[in-house]
DSSP file (Angstrom, degrees, kcal/mol; ACC not computed):
  #  RESIDUE AA STRUCTURE BP1 BP2  ACC     N-H-->O    O-->H-N    N-H-->O    O-->H-N    TCO  KAPPA ALPHA  PHI   PSI    X-CA   Y-CA   Z-CA
    1    1 A M              0   0    0      0, 0.0     2,-0.1     0, 0.0     0, 0.0   0.000 360.0 360.0 360.0 129.3  -26.8  -25.5  -64.4
    2    2 A T     >  -     0   0    0      1,-0.1     4,-2.1     4,-0.0     5,-0.2  -0.330 360.0-106.2 -82.2 166.4  -28.5  -23.2  -66.8
    3    3 A G  H  > S+     0   0    0      1,-0.2     4,-2.0     2,-0.2     5,-0.1   0.880 120.0  51.1 -60.0 -39.7  -26.9  -20.1  -68.4
    4    4 A S  H  > S+     0   0    0      1,-0.2     4,-2.3     2,-0.2    -1,-0.2   0.895 109.7  49.2 -64.2 -41.2  -29.0  -17.8  -66.2
    5    5 A T  H  > S+     0   0    0      2,-0.2     4,-2.1     1,-0.2    -1,-0.2   0.855 109.5  52.6 -66.0 -36.0  -28.0  -19.6  -63.1
    6    6 A Q  H  X S+     0   0    0     -4,-2.1     4,-2.4     2,-0.2    -2,-0.2   0.912 109.5  49.0 -66.2 -42.4  -24.3  -19.5  -64.1
    7    7 A V  H  X S+     0   0    0     -4,-2.0     4,-2.6     1,-0.2    -2,-0.2   0.930 111.0  49.8 -63.2 -46.0  -24.5  -15.7  -64.6
    8    8 A Q  H  X S+     0   0    0     -4,-2.3     4,-2.4     1,-0.2    -1,-0.2   0.895 111.0  49.7 -60.3 -40.3  -26.2  -15.2  -61.2
    9    9 A E  H  X S+     0   0    0     -4,-2.1     4,-2.4     2,-0.2    -1,-0.2   0.899 110.9  49.3 -68.5 -39.5  -23.6  -17.3  -59.5
   10   10 A I  H  X S+     0   0    0     -4,-2.4     4,-2.3     2,-0.2    -2,-0.2   0.917 112.4  47.9 -62.8 -42.6  -20.7  -15.4  -61.2
   11   11 A L  H  X S+     0   0    0     -4,-2.6     4,-2.4     2,-0.2    -2,-0.2   0.915 111.3  50.6 -64.5 -42.7  -22.3  -12.1  -60.2
   12   12 A R  H  X S+     0   0    0     -4,-2.4     4,-2.0     1,-0.2    -2,-0.2   0.917 112.5  46.1 -61.7 -43.7  -22.8  -13.3  -56.6
   13   13 A E  H  X S+     0   0    0     -4,-2.4     4,-1.8     1,-0.2    -1,-0.2   0.897 112.1  51.8 -66.2 -40.0  -19.1  -14.4  -56.3
   14   14 A S  H  X S+     0   0    0     -4,-2.3     4,-1.2     2,-0.2    -2,-0.2   0.886 109.7  48.8 -64.3 -40.3  -17.9  -11.1  -57.9
   15   15 A M  H  X S+     0   0    0     -4,-2.4     4,-1.0     1,-0.2     3,-0.2   0.892 109.0  53.2 -67.4 -39.9  -19.9   -9.0  -55.4
   16   16 A A  H  < S+     0   0    0     -4,-2.0     3,-0.4     1,-0.2    40,-0.2   0.866 106.7  53.2 -62.6 -35.1  -18.6  -11.1  -52.5
   17   17 A D  H  < S+     0   0    0     -4,-1.8    -1,-0.2     1,-0.2    -2,-0.2   0.813 109.7  48.8 -66.7 -30.9  -15.0  -10.4  -53.7
   18   18 A L  H  < S+     0   0    0     -4,-1.2     2,-0.3    -3,-0.2    -1,-0.2   0.634  91.6  93.3 -88.6 -11.7  -15.7   -6.6  -53.8
   19   19 A V  S  < S-     0   0    0     -4,-1.0    37,-0.6    -3,-0.4     2,-0.4  -0.611  82.8-114.2 -86.8 138.0  -17.2   -6.4  -50.3
   20   20 A D  E     +A   55   0A   0     -2,-0.3     2,-0.3    35,-0.2    35,-0.2  -0.557  55.2 156.2 -68.9 125.6  -15.0   -5.5  -47.3
   21   21 A A  E     -A   54   0A   0     33,-3.1    33,-2.7    -2,-0.4    -5,-0.0  -0.902  49.1 -87.3-146.0 168.6  -15.0   -8.6  -45.1
   22   22 A N        -     0   0    0     -2,-0.3    31,-0.1    31,-0.2     3,-0.1  -0.692  50.2-124.8 -78.2 135.9  -13.1  -10.5  -42.5
   23   23 A P        -     0   0    0      0, 0.0     5,-0.1     0, 0.0    -1,-0.1  -0.285  38.0 -76.8 -75.2 168.4  -10.7  -12.9  -44.1
   24   24 A Y    >>  -     0   0    0      1,-0.1     4,-1.8     3,-0.1     3,-0.7  -0.221  43.0-109.8 -61.5 155.7  -10.7  -16.6  -43.3
   25   25 A A  H 3> S+     0   0    0      1,-0.3     4,-3.0     2,-0.2     5,-0.2   0.843 117.6  57.1 -59.4 -39.1   -9.2  -17.8  -40.1
   26   26 A D  H 3> S+     0   0    0      1,-0.2     4,-2.2     2,-0.2    -1,-0.3   0.866 106.3  50.5 -64.0 -33.2   -6.2  -19.3  -41.8
   27   27 A T  H <> S+     0   0    0     -3,-0.7     4,-2.2     2,-0.2    -2,-0.2   0.923 111.6  47.1 -67.5 -43.9   -5.3  -16.0  -43.3
   28   28 A V  H  X S+     0   0    0     -4,-1.8     4,-2.7     1,-0.2    -2,-0.2   0.933 112.7  49.9 -61.4 -47.9   -5.5  -14.3  -39.9
   29   29 A N  H  X S+     0   0    0     -4,-3.0     4,-2.6     1,-0.2    -1,-0.2   0.893 109.4  50.7 -59.6 -41.7   -3.4  -17.0  -38.3
   30   30 A A  H  X S+     0   0    0     -4,-2.2     4,-2.6     2,-0.2    -1,-0.2   0.929 111.4  48.2 -62.1 -44.9   -0.8  -16.7  -41.0
   31   31 A A  H  X S+     0   0    0     -4,-2.2     4,-2.4     1,-0.2    -2,-0.2   0.909 112.6  48.8 -62.7 -42.4   -0.6  -12.9  -40.5
   32   32 A E  H  X S+     0   0    0     -4,-2.7     4,-2.3     2,-0.2    -1,-0.2   0.901 111.8  48.3 -65.5 -39.8   -0.3  -13.3  -36.8
   33   33 A N  H  X S+     0   0    0     -4,-2.6     4,-2.1    -5,-0.2    -2,-0.2   0.905 111.9  49.7 -63.3 -41.2    2.4  -15.9  -37.1
   34   34 A S  H  X S+     0   0    0     -4,-2.6     4,-2.1     2,-0.2    -2,-0.2   0.918 111.4  48.8 -63.0 -44.8    4.3  -13.7  -39.5
   35   35 A A  H  X S+     0   0    0     -4,-2.4     4,-2.2     1,-0.2    -2,-0.2   0.890 111.3  49.5 -64.4 -39.7    4.0  -10.7  -37.2
   36   36 A R  H  X S+     0   0    0     -4,-2.3     4,-2.2     2,-0.2    -1,-0.2   0.872 109.7  51.9 -68.3 -34.7    5.2  -12.7  -34.2
   37   37 A A  H  X S+     0   0    0     -4,-2.1     4,-2.7     2,-0.2    -2,-0.2   0.880 109.9  49.4 -68.0 -37.6    8.2  -14.0  -36.2
   38   38 A L  H  X S+     0   0    0     -4,-2.1     4,-2.3     2,-0.2    -2,-0.2   0.905 109.7  51.4 -66.0 -40.6    9.1  -10.4  -37.1
   39   39 A A  H  <>S+     0   0    0     -4,-2.2     5,-3.1     1,-0.2    -2,-0.2   0.931 114.0  44.2 -60.8 -45.3    8.8   -9.4  -33.4
   40   40 A E  H ><5S+     0   0    0     -4,-2.2     3,-1.4     3,-0.2    -2,-0.2   0.931 112.6  51.8 -65.2 -46.0   11.2  -12.2  -32.5
   41   41 A R  H 3<5S+     0   0    0     -4,-2.7    -2,-0.2     1,-0.3    -1,-0.2   0.888 116.6  38.4 -60.0 -40.3   13.6  -11.5  -35.4
   42   42 A F  T 3<5S-     0   0    0     -4,-2.3    -1,-0.3    -5,-0.1    -2,-0.2   0.170 112.2-117.7-100.7  18.2   14.0   -7.9  -34.5
   43   43 A Q  T < 5 +     0   0    0     -3,-1.4    -3,-0.2     1,-0.2    25,-0.2   0.858  54.6 162.7  50.7  46.5   14.0   -8.5  -30.8
   44   44 A L      < -     0   0    0     -5,-3.1    23,-0.2    -6,-0.2    -1,-0.2  -0.566  51.8-110.9 -87.1 159.9   10.8   -6.5  -30.0
   45   45 A E  S    S-     0   0    0     21,-1.1     2,-0.3     1,-0.2    22,-0.2   0.835  72.7 -84.4 -59.3 -33.2    8.9   -6.9  -26.8
   46   46 A G  E     - B   0  66A   0     20,-1.2    20,-2.7    -7,-0.1     2,-0.6  -0.975  55.5 -44.2 156.7-169.4    6.0   -8.5  -28.6
   47   47 A L  E     - B   0  65A   0     -2,-0.3    18,-0.3    18,-0.3     3,-0.1  -0.841  35.9-177.3 -97.1 117.8    2.8   -8.1  -30.5
   48   48 A E  E     -     0   0A   0     16,-2.7     2,-0.3    -2,-0.6    17,-0.2   0.955  67.7 -29.6 -80.2 -53.9    0.4   -5.4  -29.1
   49   49 A W  E     - B   0  64A   0     15,-1.6    15,-2.6     2,-0.0     2,-0.4  -0.985  51.0-154.7-156.5 161.7   -2.4   -6.0  -31.7
   50   50 A I  E     - B   0  63A   0     -2,-0.3     2,-0.4    13,-0.2    13,-0.2  -0.994   5.8-164.5-141.0 136.4   -3.0   -7.0  -35.3
   51   51 A R  E     - B   0  62A   0     11,-2.9    11,-2.5    -2,-0.4     2,-0.5  -0.984   6.0-172.5-121.4 131.7   -5.9   -6.1  -37.6
   52   52 A V  E     + B   0  61A   0     -2,-0.4     2,-0.3     9,-0.2     9,-0.2  -0.986   7.8 173.4-127.5 124.9   -6.6   -8.0  -40.8
   53   53 A R  E     - B   0  60A   0      7,-2.6     7,-3.1    -2,-0.5     2,-0.5  -0.939  19.9-145.1-128.9 153.0   -9.2   -7.0  -43.3
   54   54 A K  E     +AB  21  59A   0    -33,-2.7   -33,-3.1    -2,-0.3     2,-0.4  -0.974  15.7 176.6-118.3 130.7  -10.1   -8.2  -46.7
   55   55 A A  E >   -AB  20  58A   0      3,-2.4     3,-1.7    -2,-0.5     2,-0.3  -0.934  69.0 -44.0-132.6 107.5  -11.3   -5.9  -49.5
   56   56 A G  T 3  S-     0   0    0    -37,-0.6   -38,-0.1    -2,-0.4   -35,-0.1  -0.561 122.1 -26.1  68.4-129.0  -11.8   -7.7  -52.8
   57   57 A R  T 3  S+     0   0    0     -2,-0.3     2,-0.3    -3,-0.1    -1,-0.3   0.431 120.8  93.2 -94.8  -0.1   -9.0  -10.1  -53.3
   58   58 A R  E <   -B   55   0A   0     -3,-1.7    -3,-2.4    36,-0.0     2,-0.5  -0.681  60.6-150.1 -98.5 148.9   -6.6   -8.0  -51.2
   59   59 A V  E     -B   54   0A   0     -2,-0.3     2,-0.5    -5,-0.2    -5,-0.2  -0.974   7.8-157.4-117.0 130.4   -5.8   -8.5  -47.6
   60   60 A F  E     -B   53   0A   0     -7,-3.1    -7,-2.6    -2,-0.5     2,-0.4  -0.916   8.2-168.0-110.8 131.1   -4.7   -5.5  -45.5
   61   61 A V  E     -B   52   0A   0     -2,-0.5     2,-0.4    -9,-0.2    -9,-0.2  -0.972   7.4-174.7-124.0 127.6   -2.7   -6.0  -42.3
   62   62 A M  E     -B   51   0A   0    -11,-2.5   -11,-2.9    -2,-0.4     2,-0.4  -0.990  13.0-174.7-119.2 131.0   -2.0   -3.4  -39.6
   63   63 A V  E     -B   50   0A   0     -2,-0.4     2,-0.5   -13,-0.2   -13,-0.2  -0.964  15.9-162.7-130.5 142.5    0.3   -4.4  -36.8
   64   64 A S  E     -B   49   0A   0    -15,-2.6   -16,-2.7    -2,-0.4   -15,-1.6  -0.991  14.6-165.5-124.6 123.3    1.4   -2.7  -33.5
   65   65 A F  E     -B   47   0A   0     -2,-0.5     2,-0.4   -18,-0.3   -18,-0.3  -0.739  19.5-124.1-104.4 150.7    4.5   -4.0  -31.8
   66   66 A F  E     -B   46   0A   0    -20,-2.7   -20,-1.2    -2,-0.3   -21,-1.1  -0.771  29.8-160.3 -84.5 140.2    5.7   -3.4  -28.2
   67   67 A E        -     0   0    0     -2,-0.4   -23,-0.1   -23,-0.2   -24,-0.1  -0.787  32.8 -84.0-114.3 164.2    9.3   -2.0  -28.1
   68   68 A H    >   -     0   0    0     -2,-0.3     3,-1.6   -25,-0.2     8,-0.0  -0.493  38.0-132.8 -65.0 133.7   11.8   -2.0  -25.2
   69   69 A P  T 3  S+     0   0    0      0, 0.0    -1,-0.1     0, 0.0    -2,-0.0   0.755 103.6  50.3 -63.3 -25.3   11.0    1.1  -23.1
   70   70 A G  T 3  S+     0   0    0      2,-0.0     2,-0.1     0, 0.0    -2,-0.1   0.409  82.4 121.4 -93.7   2.1   14.6    2.2  -22.9
   71   71 A Q    <   -     0   0    0     -3,-1.6    -4,-0.0     1,-0.1     2,-0.0  -0.403  65.0-117.8 -70.7 140.3   15.2    2.0  -26.7
   72   72 A S     >  -     0   0    0      1,-0.1     4,-2.1    -2,-0.1     5,-0.2  -0.279  21.5-112.8 -71.0 163.9   16.3    5.2  -28.4
   73   73 A L  H  > S+     0   0    0      1,-0.2     4,-2.3     2,-0.2     5,-0.1   0.867 120.0  53.0 -64.0 -36.6   14.2    6.8  -31.0
   74   74 A E  H  > S+     0   0    0      2,-0.2     4,-2.1     1,-0.2    -1,-0.2   0.885 108.4  49.9 -64.9 -39.5   16.9    6.0  -33.6
   75   75 A G  H  > S+     0   0    0      2,-0.2     4,-2.2     1,-0.2    -2,-0.2   0.895 110.3  50.1 -66.4 -39.3   16.8    2.4  -32.6
   76   76 A M  H  X S+     0   0    0     -4,-2.1     4,-2.6     1,-0.2    -2,-0.2   0.900 110.5  50.0 -64.4 -40.2   13.0    2.3  -32.9
   77   77 A D  H  X S+     0   0    0     -4,-2.3     4,-2.5     2,-0.2    -2,-0.2   0.896 109.5  50.8 -67.2 -37.6   13.2    3.8  -36.3
   78   78 A V  H  X S+     0   0    0     -4,-2.1     4,-2.2     2,-0.2    -1,-0.2   0.921 112.4  46.7 -66.0 -42.1   15.8    1.3  -37.4
   79   79 A A  H  X S+     0   0    0     -4,-2.2     4,-2.4     2,-0.2    -2,-0.2   0.892 112.0  51.2 -66.0 -39.8   13.5   -1.6  -36.2
   80   80 A R  H  X S+     0   0    0     -4,-2.6     4,-2.7     2,-0.2     5,-0.2   0.945 112.0  46.5 -62.6 -47.8   10.4    0.0  -37.9
   81   81 A Q  H  X S+     0   0    0     -4,-2.5     4,-2.6     1,-0.2    -2,-0.2   0.898 112.2  50.3 -62.5 -40.8   12.2    0.3  -41.2
   82   82 A A  H  X S+     0   0    0     -4,-2.2     4,-2.2     2,-0.2    -1,-0.2   0.905 111.4  48.4 -65.1 -41.4   13.6   -3.3  -41.0
   83   83 A V  H  X S+     0   0    0     -4,-2.4     4,-2.3     2,-0.2     5,-0.2   0.942 113.5  47.3 -63.7 -46.7   10.1   -4.7  -40.2
   84   84 A L  H  X S+     0   0    0     -4,-2.7     4,-1.9     1,-0.2    -2,-0.2   0.922 112.5  48.6 -61.2 -42.5    8.6   -2.8  -43.1
   85   85 A F  H  < S+     0   0    0     -4,-2.6    -1,-0.2     1,-0.2    -2,-0.2   0.888 115.9  44.2 -61.6 -40.5   11.3   -3.8  -45.5
   86   86 A R  H  < S+     0   0    0     -4,-2.2    -1,-0.2    -5,-0.2    -2,-0.2   0.793 117.3  43.9 -76.7 -28.7   11.0   -7.5  -44.4
   87   87 A S  H  < S+     0   0    0     -4,-2.3    -2,-0.2    -5,-0.2    -1,-0.2   0.706  98.6  74.4 -96.1 -19.3    7.1   -7.6  -44.4
   88   88 A V  S  < S-     0   0    0     -4,-1.9    -1,-0.0    -5,-0.2     0, 0.0  -0.836  83.2-123.3 -97.6 123.9    6.3   -5.8  -47.7
   89   89 A P        -     0   0    0      0, 0.0    -2,-0.1     0, 0.0    -3,-0.0  -0.317  12.7-129.2 -63.6 147.3    6.9   -7.7  -50.9
   90   90 A A  S    S+     0   0    0      1,-0.3    -2,-0.0    -5,-0.0    -5,-0.0   0.889 102.0  21.5 -63.1 -39.9    9.2   -6.1  -53.4
   91   91 A K  S    S-     0   0    0      6,-0.0    -1,-0.3     4,-0.0     6,-0.0  -0.917  88.8-132.5-130.4 106.7    6.7   -6.6  -56.1
   92   92 A P    >   -     0   0    0      0, 0.0     3,-1.9     0, 0.0    -4,-0.0  -0.234  23.1-118.8 -54.7 144.3    3.0   -7.1  -55.0
   93   93 A P  T 3  S+     0   0    0      0, 0.0     0, 0.0     0, 0.0     0, 0.0   0.757 111.6  58.3 -62.4 -23.0    1.4  -10.0  -56.7
   94   94 A S  T 3  S+     0   0    0      2,-0.0     2,-0.5     0, 0.0   -36,-0.0   0.577  91.6  85.0 -82.3  -7.2   -1.3   -7.8  -58.3
   95   95 A V    <   -     0   0    0     -3,-1.9     2,-0.5     2,-0.0    -4,-0.0  -0.815  58.9-167.1 -99.4 129.6    1.4   -5.6  -60.1
   96   96 A T        -     0   0    0     -2,-0.5    -2,-0.0     0, 0.0    -5,-0.0  -0.963  12.3-144.4-114.0 132.4    2.7   -6.7  -63.4
   97   97 A L        -     0   0    0     -2,-0.5     2,-0.1     1,-0.1    -6,-0.0  -0.743  22.7-111.9 -94.0 138.4    5.8   -5.0  -64.8
   98   98 A P        -     0   0    0      0, 0.0    -1,-0.1     0, 0.0     0, 0.0  -0.362  32.9-111.3 -68.2 148.6    6.2   -4.3  -68.5
   99   99 A R        -     0   0    0      1,-0.1     3,-0.1    -2,-0.1     0, 0.0  -0.583  33.8-112.1 -77.0 139.0    8.9   -6.3  -70.3
  100  100 A P        -     0   0    0      0, 0.0    -1,-0.1     0, 0.0     3,-0.1  -0.389  42.6 -94.0 -65.9 150.2   11.8   -4.1  -71.5
  101  101 A P        -     0   0    0      0, 0.0     2,-0.1     0, 0.0     0, 0.0  -0.369  44.2-103.6 -66.1 145.3   12.1   -3.8  -75.2
  102  102 A A        -     0   0    0     -3,-0.1     2,-0.4     1,-0.1    -3,-0.0  -0.447  34.3-137.3 -68.3 139.4   14.3   -6.3  -76.9
  103  103 A T        -     0   0    0     -2,-0.1     2,-0.5    -3,-0.1    -1,-0.1  -0.781   8.3-145.4 -99.7 143.7   17.7   -4.9  -78.0
  104  104 A T              0   0    0     -2,-0.4     0, 0.0     1,-0.1     0, 0.0  -0.905 360.0 360.0-109.3 136.4   19.2   -5.7  -81.3
  105  105 A A              0   0    0     -2,-0.5    -1,-0.1     0, 0.0    -2,-0.0   0.393 360.0 360.0-105.9 360.0   22.9   -6.0  -81.7
């Protein structure tokens, strides 16, 4: 591969990473399985819909669950908060935290 061809290939791959696209099927399947597991864990009625989009190297997931019709608003809010807490990583992989300065004793 010549230098010019390598540069073109790198640019083509970089542009593909930046374009909003449908993620691969295994990514969608993993997101659906995770959402179904959350619905089961928090005793929700089930999964209404799931939307998975890829933008660059990030994957965005939106999920709508069915809840029990007789559940109170407070109960729904508790379930929503629990699902959010369980599904969102504490530290996203793209974020790096600075190291605290070393202390001298």
